[in-house]
C-alpha positions as CSV (number, residue, x, y, z in Angstrom):
1,A,-33.8,-52.9,44.7
2,S,-33.8,-49.9,46.9
3,W,-34.4,-48.7,50.4
4,A,-35.5,-45.1,50.6
5,P,-37.7,-44.0,53.6
6,N,-40.2,-41.3,52.6
7,F,-41.4,-38.4,54.8
8,I,-44.9,-37.2,54.0
9,L,-46.2,-33.7,55.0
10,T,-49.9,-33.1,55.1
11,P,-52.1,-30.3,56.4
12,A,-53.7,-30.8,59.9
13,D,-57.2,-30.5,58.3
14,R,-57.5,-33.5,56.0
15,S,-61.1,-33.1,55.0
16,G,-62.3,-33.0,51.4
17,Y,-59.4,-32.5,49.0
18,Y,-56.0,-32.0,50.6
19,P,-52.4,-31.8,49.2
20,Y,-49.3,-33.6,50.4
21,L,-45.6,-33.3,49.9
22,Q,-43.4,-36.5,49.9
23,I,-39.6,-36.5,50.2
24,G,-37.4,-39.6,50.1
25,V,-33.7,-40.3,50.4
26,G,-32.0,-43.7,50.4
27,V,-29.8,-46.3,48.6
28,A,-30.4,-48.5,45.5
29,L,-28.7,-51.5,44.0
30,L,-28.9,-51.6,40.2
31,S,-29.0,-54.8,38.1
32,D,-26.6,-53.2,35.5
33,K,-24.2,-50.2,35.3
34,E,-25.2,-49.1,31.8
35,F,-28.6,-48.2,30.5
36,Q,-29.9,-46.9,27.1
37,S,-30.1,-43.1,27.1
38,E,-31.5,-40.3,25.1
39,D,-29.1,-37.6,26.4
40,F,-28.5,-36.1,22.9
41,G,-25.2,-34.5,24.1
42,D,-22.2,-33.9,21.7
43,E,-20.5,-37.1,22.9
44,D,-23.7,-39.2,23.4
45,D,-23.2,-42.8,22.6
46,G,-26.7,-43.9,23.4
47,T,-25.9,-45.2,26.9
48,S,-25.8,-43.8,30.5
49,D,-22.9,-45.2,32.5
50,M,-24.0,-45.2,36.2
51,G,-20.4,-46.1,37.3
52,S,-21.3,-48.7,39.9
53,Y,-24.1,-51.0,41.0
54,G,-24.5,-49.1,44.3
55,Q,-26.4,-45.8,44.0
56,F,-28.1,-43.1,46.1
57,E,-31.7,-42.3,45.5
58,S,-33.6,-39.1,46.2
59,S,-37.2,-38.2,45.3
60,I,-39.9,-35.6,45.7
61,A,-43.6,-35.9,45.0
62,L,-46.6,-33.6,45.1
63,G,-50.0,-35.2,45.5
64,L,-53.7,-34.6,46.1
65,V,-55.9,-36.8,48.2
66,R,-59.7,-37.2,48.3
67,D,-61.2,-39.9,50.5
68,R,-59.6,-43.2,49.3
69,F,-58.3,-41.7,46.0
70,S,-55.0,-39.9,45.4
71,I,-53.0,-38.6,42.4
72,R,-49.4,-37.7,42.4
73,A,-46.4,-36.5,40.4
74,K,-43.0,-37.8,41.5
75,V,-39.5,-37.3,40.4
76,Y,-36.5,-39.6,41.3
77,H,-32.8,-38.9,40.9
78,I,-30.4,-41.8,41.1
79,S,-26.6,-41.4,41.1
80,N,-23.5,-42.6,42.8
81,A,-22.6,-39.1,44.2
82,E,-19.3,-39.1,42.3
83,L,-18.0,-42.1,44.3
84,A,-17.2,-43.9,41.0
85,S,-15.2,-42.6,38.0
86,E,-18.4,-42.4,35.9
87,N,-21.6,-40.8,37.3
88,D,-24.1,-40.1,34.5
89,G,-27.0,-40.4,36.9
90,M,-30.6,-41.0,36.0
91,D,-33.8,-39.0,36.4
92,V,-37.2,-40.7,36.4
93,A,-40.7,-38.9,36.3
94,E,-43.8,-40.7,37.5
95,F,-47.5,-39.9,37.5
96,G,-49.7,-42.1,39.7
97,I,-53.3,-42.7,40.6
98,S,-54.1,-44.7,43.8
99,Y,-57.0,-46.2,45.5
100,R,-56.8,-47.4,49.2
101,F,-58.8,-50.5,49.9
């Protein structure tokens, strides 16, 4: 579960196609502290140790809107900000297509 308010910047003229920038910062509660990983580092054991269940979340997205349709690319970063002894962190990339009803 997470709570991360997002701020969306759009141009004043929103006719036709228009871009937007979305920025979010918040907190997350993970269901587990370890996840399978593909880090491929020298000491990689196949897992990412997040260090704690409580995490911080930040995200940035770029999108394009036309009428009721939109597409976006978004990147999330989740980590405990070095508040625990382990802090492998996690990055997630997302591509989305939306339709507003």
